N, C-alpha and C positions, 0 to 999 in steps of 0.2 A: 401243347401243339401249337406251333406257329402257323399263322394264317396261310402261308403257301406251301405247307407241308401237307402231302397226302394222307388221308385217313388210314388207320392201321386196319387189319382185318378184324381185331377185337371190337373197334368202333362200329363196324357193321353187324355185330351179333345181334340177332332179334332179341335175346334176354336183356341185354344191355339197353337196348332202344326201348323195349317195354318199361324197364324200371326208370329210365329217363322220363318217360312220358307218364307214368302212373305212380312212381316212387316218392315224389315229393310228400312231406307230411300233409295230412288231410285229404289229398286228393281222392284215393280209394274209398275214403269214408263219404266223401261229397257224393261219388258215384252210387255207393250204397242208400244213401238218404233219398237221393233222387229216384233211384229204382224203387225203393219201397213207397214212394209216393203213388204209386199204381196208377201211372199215366196223368196224374195231376201236374199240373205247372206249379212248380214249387218257387216261391219268392225268396228273396234274401233273407228277410226276417224269419220266415219258415226254416229255412235252413240253418240259420242262427239258433233258433231255439231248439232244433234237432241235435245240434253239435255246440252244446253249451261252452265246451272246453277250448273251442278255436276262438281267436280274436276277430273282431270285425275287419281289422286290416288284412289279416291272413285270409280269411274267407273271400274277401274281395279280389285280393290277389289270385288265389287259387281259380275262382271263377272265371276271372279274365283269361288266365293261362289255359283253362280248359276249354274255353269258347275258341280261343286262337287255335288249339290243337284239334278242335271239331270233336271234342268229347261230348260236349253240351251244346245246345242251341239257346241262345240268350234272346229273349222277346220282349220288347218294349210296348206295353199297353197304355198308349196316349189317351185313351178315352177314360182313364182315372186320373183323379188329382189328388196327390201327386202322381207323376207317371210311374206305374208299377212295372217292375222287371221280373220277369220268371225264366226259369230254366228247366229245359227238358234234355233227355238223354237223346243224342244223335244214334245212328247204328253203330258207330264206332264205339259210343259210350256203352251201348247195351251189351256189344261184345265183351267189354271189361267185366261184365257182372259173370262171365264164366270164371273168371279169376277169383271172384268173390266165392263162386261154390267150391272152388279148391282150397282157398282160405278156410272157409267154414268147416270143411271135412278134416282139414289138418288141425284146425282148433278144437273139434270135438273129439279128435283121437288123442291129441297131445296137449290139450290146454289146461289140464290139471282138474282138481276136484271141484273148482268153482266154476267150470266150464258147463253150461247146459245149452239145450236147444231152444234158441230164441224164437221169437215171432208167434205166430198163430199156431201152437203146438208144433207143426212142421212148416216152417216157412218155404216159399218158393226156391229157396236157394240150398234147402237141405238135401244133402245126397242120401239121406236115410229116410225119405219120405215113404209112406206106407203104399205097398205095391197095390191095395185096393183103391187107392185114391186116384180120381180122374183129374187129368189135367185141364 
């Protein structure tokens, strides 16, 4: 599309816009890891440890993009030496966790014989949580 051409109806599609926001490799897994941090502010190295297959460069790029898109909040802790940077989910990022629930349900149903319910028996994202379990 040229700069002066109007956007097509397809480009306004909410599915397309969501995939543009969350569809880059590692983005949704970064959301997942921050979510499972249970409210802790996760630093870069903690995220790197939780996602060992992502390169340092790509993780840095994704976190920058996610902060610009307001999926994560980046906070510098200047009281520590060296300065520590942590990430938490914004409300927009927390809403993306609803997509994780759908992914998990799909994976449990169609993921194959090696798929199992991860987390603490039934994690908070599991659509098959016990009905007796309190939130």
